[in-house]
C-alpha positions in Angstrom: 119.6 147.6 -9.4 121.9 149.4 -7.0 125.6 149.9 -6.8 127.1 149.6 -3.2 130.0 151.9 -2.4 132.3 151.5 0.6 132.8 154.4 3.0 135.0 157.2 1.6 138.7 157.2 2.6 139.6 160.6 1.1 138.1 164.1 1.0 137.5 163.9 -2.7 135.7 160.6 -2.4 133.5 162.1 0.4 132.7 165.1 -1.8 131.8 162.8 -4.7 129.5 160.8 -2.5 127.9 163.9 -1.0 127.1 165.2 -4.5 125.7 161.8 -5.4 123.4 161.8 -2.3 122.2 165.3 -3.1 121.0 163.9 -6.4 118.9 161.1 -4.7 121.2 158.5 -3.5 120.5 156.4 -0.3 122.6 155.5 2.7 122.1 152.4 4.8 123.8 151.5 8.0 122.9 148.0 9.2 124.1 146.1 12.3 125.3 142.7 11.1 126.3 141.6 14.6 126.3 142.9 18.1 128.6 141.5 20.8 128.1 142.7 24.4 130.7 142.5 27.1 130.4 142.1 30.9 129.6 145.3 32.8 131.3 147.3 35.6 135.0 147.2 34.7 137.3 149.6 36.6 140.4 151.2 35.1 142.9 153.1 37.3 146.2 154.9 36.7 148.0 151.8 37.9 145.8 149.1 36.5 144.1 149.0 33.1 140.5 147.9 32.9 140.2 144.7 30.8 137.0 144.0 29.1 136.4 140.5 27.6 134.0 139.8 24.8 132.4 136.4 23.9 134.0 136.3 20.4 137.4 135.8 18.7 139.4 138.0 16.3 139.0 135.2 13.8 135.2 135.6 14.0 135.4 139.4 13.8 137.7 139.2 10.8 135.4 136.7 9.0 132.3 138.9 9.7 134.1 142.1 8.7 135.8 140.9 5.6 132.6 139.3 4.3 131.9 142.6 2.4 134.0 145.6 1.5 131.3 147.8 3.1 131.7 146.4 6.6 133.5 147.8 9.6 133.9 146.9 13.3 133.3 149.3 16.1 133.8 149.3 19.8 131.4 151.3 22.0 132.4 152.2 25.6 130.0 153.7 28.1 131.8 155.4 31.1 130.1 156.4 34.3 131.2 158.5 37.3 133.6 160.8 35.4 133.9 164.0 37.4 135.0 167.5 36.3 138.3 167.0 38.2 139.2 163.9 36.1 141.5 165.4 33.5 142.4 162.1 31.8 142.1 160.2 28.6 141.5 156.5 28.1 143.6 154.7 25.6 142.1 151.5 24.2 144.2 148.5 23.1 142.7 145.3 21.6 144.1 141.9 22.7 147.1 143.4 24.5 147.2 142.1 28.1 150.5 144.0 28.6 149.1 147.4 27.7 150.1 150.2 30.1 150.7 153.9 30.2 154.1 153.2 28.6 152.5 151.3 25.6 153.0 153.4 22.4 150.1 154.6 20.4 152.0 153.2 17.4 151.6 149.6 18.8 149.5 147.5 16.4 146.9 146.8 19.1 146.1 150.5 19.7 142.5 151.2 18.8 142.2 154.9 19.8 141.8 157.1 22.8 139.0 159.2 24.3 139.4 162.3 26.5 137.0 163.7 29.1 136.5 167.5 29.0 134.0 169.1 31.3 132.8 172.7 31.0 130.1 174.7 32.8 126.7 174.1 31.4 124.4 175.3 34.1 123.2 179.0 34.2 125.3 179.6 37.4 128.5 178.2 35.7 128.4 175.0 37.8 129.2 171.7 36.2 126.3 169.6 35.0 127.3 165.9 34.9 125.9 163.4 32.5 125.1 160.1 34.2 127.2 158.3 31.5 129.5 159.2 28.6 129.3 157.1 25.5 132.2 156.8 23.0 132.6 154.8 19.8 135.8 153.9 18.0 136.2 152.3 14.6 138.5 149.3 15.1 138.3 147.7 11.7 142.0 148.3 10.9 143.1 147.0 14.3 141.1 143.8 13.9 142.6 143.3 10.4 146.1 144.0 11.7 145.9 141.6 14.6 144.8 138.8 12.3 142.9 135.6 13.0 143.8 134.8 16.6 141.8 132.4 18.6 140.7 133.1 22.2 138.4 135.8 23.4 138.7 139.4 22.2 139.7 141.8 25.0 140.0 145.6 25.2 142.4 147.1 27.7 141.4 150.6 28.8 144.5 152.5 30.0 144.0 155.7 32.0 146.4 158.4 30.9 146.5 161.6 33.0 146.4 164.8 30.9 148.1 166.7 33.6 150.7 165.4 36.2 148.3 166.3 39.0 145.3 164.6 37.4 145.0 161.3 39.3 141.3 160.1 39.4 140.5 157.3 41.7 139.1 155.1 38.8 137.1 155.2 35.6 134.2 152.8 35.4 133.3 151.3 32.1 129.6 150.6 32.6 129.1 148.7 29.4 130.9 147.9 26.1 129.7 146.5 22.8 131.5 145.4 19.6 129.5 145.9 16.4 130.0 144.7 12.9 128.3 147.3 10.7 127.5 147.2 7.0 127.3 150.7 5.5 126.5 151.4 1.9 125.7 154.3 -0.4 123.5 153.3 -3.3 121.7 155.0 -6.2 118.0 155.3 -5.9 116.0 153.1 -8.1 
């Protein structure tokens, strides 16, 4: 018989679980559900990119709250980011009015990602990855927003990190919502 433990929320809990694992515990991370969105969304300084998912907040809440060990994540795959793009991308869930003026304290704020490029080639030139992949845990946002009907959307708002940083556009190549079940259990 095994005891499931939710993910740690404090440093002390993490240390306790780490010690437990060193003594033979097991970790499992299982995808309960995967929800893919349409591809090729563009976000600019003036207009957020809006990604629509074929699910509802009500469904995500039901799937996530089915077990204490579950969480919901959003994965964003960006393409075409250049070294001159000194921007971040703020992500808001189900907020069609999101803009650069929307506070990060807003209940719909899911997180932000930044793009930092540095020389990686032997000659100090920039080596670009074809795509950049980011994942944010949106469990608390989903819970905060409640059980709303209608499709789930993510608004990606481009935020310049420097007043002169104005990229033409960021392209979100793909995006996926995942409901994950993660547990730590004692070995039998």
